[in-house]
C-alpha positions in Angstrom: -27.8 25.9 -12.6 -25.5 25.2 -15.5 -22.6 26.6 -13.6 -23.2 24.3 -10.7 -23.5 21.3 -13.0 -20.2 22.2 -14.7 -18.5 22.6 -11.4 -19.8 19.2 -10.2 -18.6 17.5 -13.4 -15.2 19.2 -13.2 -14.9 18.1 -9.6 -15.8 14.5 -10.5 -13.3 14.5 -13.3 -10.6 15.7 -10.9 -11.5 12.9 -8.4 -11.4 10.2 -11.1 -8.1 11.4 -12.5 -6.5 11.5 -9.1 -6.7 7.7 -8.9 -4.6 7.3 -12.1 -1.1 6.0 -11.9 1.4 8.9 -11.6 4.5 6.9 -12.6 3.0 5.1 -15.5 4.7 1.8 -14.6 2.6 -1.3 -15.6 1.0 -3.2 -12.8 0.7 -7.0 -13.0 -2.6 -8.1 -14.4 -2.3 -11.8 -13.6 -1.4 -12.7 -10.1 -0.2 -16.1 -8.9 -2.4 -17.2 -6.0 -0.3 -17.6 -2.8 2.9 -16.2 -4.3 4.2 -12.9 -2.9 5.4 -10.8 -5.8 6.6 -7.7 -3.9 10.1 -6.6 -3.1 12.2 -8.8 -0.9 12.4 -8.0 2.8 15.6 -6.7 4.2 17.3 -9.0 6.7 17.2 -8.0 10.4 20.4 -7.4 12.3 21.3 -9.6 15.3 20.4 -6.7 17.6 16.9 -6.3 16.0 16.3 -10.1 16.3 17.3 -10.0 20.0 15.0 -7.0 20.7 12.1 -8.7 19.0 12.7 -11.9 21.0 12.7 -9.9 24.2 9.5 -8.2 23.3 7.7 -11.4 22.4 8.9 -13.2 25.5 6.5 -11.1 27.6 3.5 -11.7 25.4 3.0 -15.3 26.4 3.1 -14.5 30.2 -0.3 -13.5 31.7 
């Protein structure tokens, strides 16, 4: 019985520690409401914009 309890506790500790940050970088604690604080998006090329416009042109037709 004690072995099972120890195994369950060890498994629980592993699960809890798996959620810890690996890189150790600090995360923002105070977030500004409505303000995106992530990395900036990369701009699309003209070909990518054209392909998206062609795809969306068909979505309105039904």
